[in-house]
Backbone as a ProteinNet text record, in pm:
[ID]
protein_1_A
[PRIMARY]
XXXXXXXXXXXXXXXXXXXXXXXXXXXXXXXXXXXXXXXXXXXXXXXXXXXXXXXXXXXXXXXXXXXXXXXXXXXXXXXXXXXXXXXXXXXXXXXXXXXXXXXXX
[TERTIARY]
60.5	-38.6	75.5	197.3	351.9	307.6	357.2	385.7	276.1	174.7	21.8	39.8	49.2	14	148.9	220.4	373.7	454	414.8	478.6	427.5	560.1	673.4	741.7	827.5	878.5	1007.7	1055.2	1178.9	1129.5	1009.3	923.1	908.5	851.1	832	878.1	1015.4	1139.4	1144.9	1161.8	1222	1109.7	992.6	894	959.6	914.9	975.3	1077.1	1204.7	1310.2	1326.9	1211.6	1184.2	1104.8	992.6	957.6	1032.1	1103.9	1157.3	1305.6	1354.7	1438.6	1351.3	1198.9	1143.9	1072.9	1073.9	1032.8	1041.2	1197.6	1286.8	1198.9	1264.9	1190.2	1078.2	1000.6	843.3	798.7	772.7	677.7	611.2	510.3	441	520.2	639.6	733.3	776.5	836.4	954.3	888.2	728.3	652	633.7	625.4	550.9	720.3	800.1	930.2	966.6	939.1	994.7	902.6	747.3	697.4	792.7	797.7	860	937.2	1058.2	1179	1140.1	1061.6	987.1	955.1	865.3	801.9	946.3	1074.3	1173.5	1250	1229	1304.8	1404.6	1448.7	1569.6	1459.5	1486.8	1491.1	1514.1	1668.6	1706.5	1676	1686.4	1649.6	1507.7	1416.4	1231.9	1267.2	1298.4	1322.3	1353.7	1446.1	1541.3	1427.5	1402.2	1292.2	1156.2	1131.5	988.2	1001.1	1167.7	1187.7	1151	1257.7	1244.7	1124.2	1005.2	878.8	804	828.8	780.9	782.2	958.6	1024	964.1	938.2	886.9	707.6	656.8	534.8	467.6	510.3	490.7	320.7	383	272.4	199.1	260.1	251.2	204.6	54.3	65.5	157.8	95.5	155.4	292.1	353.4	556	583.6	464.5	520.7	491.7	427.4	351.5	462.6	465.3	586.5	707.7	721.9	874.7	903	769.4	768.4	816.5	711.8	738.9	873	977.9	1075.7	1196.8	1163.5	1271.8	1259.8	1102.9	1105.5	1182.4	1197.7	1190.2	1371.6	1472.8	1562	1595.7	1532.6	1525.7	1549.7	1498.3	1463	1318.8	1309.6	1159.6	1069.4	1163.3	1186.2	1101.6	1187	1199.6	1069.8	1077.2	954.2	837.2	839.4	704	630.2	770.2	738.5	627.8	708	659.8	516.3	520.5	387.4	266	288.3	194.2	171.8	280.1	213.6	99	156.5	53.8	-73.9	-90.3	-209.5	-242.4	-220	-233	-363.2	-228.6	-261.3	-371.1	-400.7	-503.2	-531.3	-618.3	-687.8	-655.6	-711.2	-729.3	-600.3	-483.3	-359.8	-319.6	-330.9	-285	-391.3	-513.7	-621	-616.2	-604.8	-539.6	-434.3	-288	-219.5	-202.5	-290.3	-311.1	-416.5	-522.7	-556.2	-453.2	-333.4	-216.3	-144.3	-173.5	-94	28.2	26.4	142.9	90.8	125.5	113.1	227.4	195.1	276	381.9
-141.2	-15	150.7	130.3	248.8	289.8	192.1	204.8	244.2	212.1	228.5	434.8	444.6	604.4	635.8	577.3	665.7	746.4	666.5	731	645.3	652.5	647.7	500.5	573.7	465.4	376.4	432.2	370.1	288.7	278.9	215.6	108.6	135.3	31	-78.3	-8.5	-87.9	-165.8	-123.7	-200.7	-340.7	-263.7	-416.3	-504.8	-480.9	-549.1	-659.6	-604.4	-675.3	-784.9	-747.5	-852.5	-940.1	-907.8	-999.9	-1078.5	-1047.6	-1157.1	-1177	-1155.4	-1239.1	-1382.4	-1351.1	-1465.1	-1538.6	-1500.6	-1585.3	-1553	-1600.3	-1573.2	-1620.1	-1520.2	-1542.2	-1529.7	-1487.6	-1506.2	-1366.8	-1435.1	-1341.7	-1220.1	-1245.7	-1119	-983.6	-1063.4	-971.5	-892.2	-976.2	-936.4	-823.8	-814.1	-745.6	-632.5	-606	-566.4	-387.4	-504.2	-427.7	-391.6	-437.5	-345.2	-219.5	-240.8	-129.6	-28.1	-82.8	32	99.6	53.3	70	186.6	124.4	204.9	363	374.5	460.3	571	508	544.3	649	581.3	641.1	556.2	392	341.9	207.3	246.5	172.5	23.1	47.5	-115.9	-189.9	-136.6	-225.2	-303.1	-191.9	-212.2	-329.3	-324.5	-427	-564.9	-536.1	-650.5	-752.8	-660.2	-774.7	-788	-704.7	-768.7	-890.6	-892.3	-1000.6	-1113.7	-1078.8	-1224.6	-1277.4	-1163.2	-1205.2	-1290.3	-1267.3	-1300.6	-1422.8	-1398.9	-1576.6	-1688.1	-1685.2	-1743.5	-1751.2	-1672.6	-1694	-1608.4	-1698.3	-1628.3	-1581.1	-1468.7	-1418.7	-1340.7	-1296.4	-1198.1	-1084.2	-1013.6	-901.3	-774.2	-768.1	-639.1	-663.6	-777.3	-743	-744.9	-741.5	-751.2	-549	-559.2	-401.7	-306.6	-311.8	-215	-261.1	-342	-418.9	-318.5	-314.9	-261.8	-134.5	-39.5	39.2	108.9	31	51	64.3	-29.5	-100.4	30.3	116.6	218.2	353.4	367.1	513.5	468	342.6	296	340.3	366	360.7	224.2	135.5	4.7	-0.4	41.9	72	-102.1	-154.4	-294.3	-408.9	-403.2	-469.8	-379.4	-290.4	-245	-241.2	-231.4	-252.7	-384.3	-482	-632.8	-695.4	-610.5	-637.6	-626.1	-452.6	-390.9	-455.4	-522.9	-548	-683.3	-745.1	-936.1	-859.7	-781.9	-764.7	-718.3	-674.2	-641.1	-730	-814.2	-911.8	-1047	-1015.6	-1092.5	-1056.3	-929.4	-835.7	-709	-695.4	-574.5	-451.8	-473.5	-361.9	-313	-366.9	-348.8	-195.3	-143.7	-19.1	85.3	52.4	150	114.8	52	0.4	65.7	52.2	135.6	323.9	333.7	460	539.5	416.6	505.4	546.6	459.3	488	613.1	687.6	782.4	742.7	618	537.2	501.7	554.8	554.8	620.6	528.2	494.2	618.7
29	-10.8	17	68.7	79.5	-102.1	-160.9	-270.9	-396.5	-344.1	-416.1	-387.5	-278.4	-235.3	-255.4	-278.1	-272.8	-200.7	-78.8	38.5	119.8	241	236.9	216.6	81.9	-10.2	20.6	143	215.4	315.5	368.9	486.8	403.5	229.8	163.5	127.7	85.3	40.8	151.1	248.8	409.8	444.9	405.2	412.2	339.6	190.3	116.4	124.1	143.2	163.1	296.8	398.7	498.2	472.9	373.3	314.1	266.8	174.5	73.9	194.9	287.1	379.8	414.3	430.2	494.6	370.1	287.3	173.7	38.8	22	-81.8	-222	-300.5	-447.4	-485	-366.4	-375.6	-481.2	-568.1	-705.2	-668.3	-560.9	-552	-449.5	-369.2	-246.9	-408	-479.1	-598.8	-670.3	-733.7	-794.9	-716.4	-553.4	-439.7	-477	-469.4	-472.7	-532.7	-713.9	-840.7	-831.8	-789.8	-798.4	-710.3	-588.5	-523.4	-549.6	-647.6	-724.6	-781.6	-886.7	-979.5	-912.1	-856.9	-778.6	-717.2	-689.5	-646.7	-740.4	-876.3	-979.9	-986.3	-919.5	-955.5	-1075.9	-1208.8	-1298.8	-1346.9	-1317.1	-1329.7	-1187.3	-1095.8	-1011.5	-1035.6	-1028.4	-1028.1	-1200.2	-1309.2	-1427.4	-1385.6	-1318.3	-1273	-1133.7	-1106.1	-967.3	-1034.9	-1142.7	-1220.1	-1315.9	-1358.5	-1423.5	-1362.9	-1237.8	-1170.9	-1057.7	-1069.7	-1081.6	-1172.6	-1305.6	-1398.7	-1448.4	-1422.7	-1432.5	-1347.8	-1222.1	-1121.4	-1100.9	-1216	-1205.4	-1374.3	-1455.1	-1575.1	-1652.9	-1752.7	-1766.3	-1625.2	-1571.3	-1413.3	-1484.2	-1504	-1572	-1464.1	-1339.3	-1273.7	-1325.9	-1316.9	-1306.3	-1433.5	-1556.1	-1682	-1712.7	-1688.6	-1692.3	-1621.1	-1491.2	-1429.4	-1481.9	-1499.6	-1565.5	-1695.7	-1739.3	-1915.2	-1901.2	-1833.2	-1777.5	-1728.7	-1656.6	-1634.7	-1740.9	-1793.2	-1911.5	-1986.6	-2042.2	-2125.7	-2047.5	-1949.9	-1873.4	-1906.4	-1900	-1912.5	-2067.2	-2216.9	-2266.6	-2372.8	-2350.4	-2370.8	-2458	-2555.7	-2618.8	-2651.7	-2689.6	-2782.5	-2634.1	-2549.4	-2424.3	-2365.6	-2313.5	-2282.5	-2283.4	-2451.8	-2539.1	-2576.6	-2540.6	-2567	-2423.4	-2323.5	-2182	-2188.1	-2212.6	-2200.8	-2264.6	-2416.5	-2469.3	-2382.9	-2347.6	-2298.6	-2196.6	-2085	-1971.7	-2008.1	-2134.7	-2204.3	-2186.8	-2292.9	-2326.5	-2219.1	-2105.9	-1968.2	-1947.6	-1891.4	-1835.3	-1911.3	-1966.1	-2044.7	-2017.6	-1846.4	-1771.2	-1687.5	-1726.5	-1614.1	-1637.7	-1782.4	-1765.8	-1703.8	-1703.7	-1635.8	-1463.5	-1436.1	-1293.9	-1233.9	-1324.8	-1269.6	-1301.8	-1365.6	-1368.6	-1245.3	-1230.9	-1069.5	-963.3	-982.9	-917	-948.9	-1080.8	-1068.9	-1221.1	-1258	-1333.6	-1426.3	-1550.6	-1714.4	-1783.7	-1931.2	-2015.2	-2089.9
[MASK]
+++++++++++++++++++++++++++++++++++++++++++++++++++++++++++++++++++++++++++++++++++++++++++++++++++++++++

């Protein structure tokens, strides 16, 4: 919820790191941390976490979408576009959901 609200992101990151210590490799926690990193502007860490989440949970729409946005912010138009297209293919409303959080392509 802290990442959705956009603050306090340092606490959101600490929560995610603690959860990953308890459940290493958990796709949901990795995706949450991905979103925290995205909100913090750390796009390379965001993309890495979302890629890891998607590998353990294929076609994970949220991980694909946020990871795609992070890749776009890093200048990877091809990779970011492919991830976003796959996310929309898995959940056609994913962009609308993240728009509610103030996150748009």
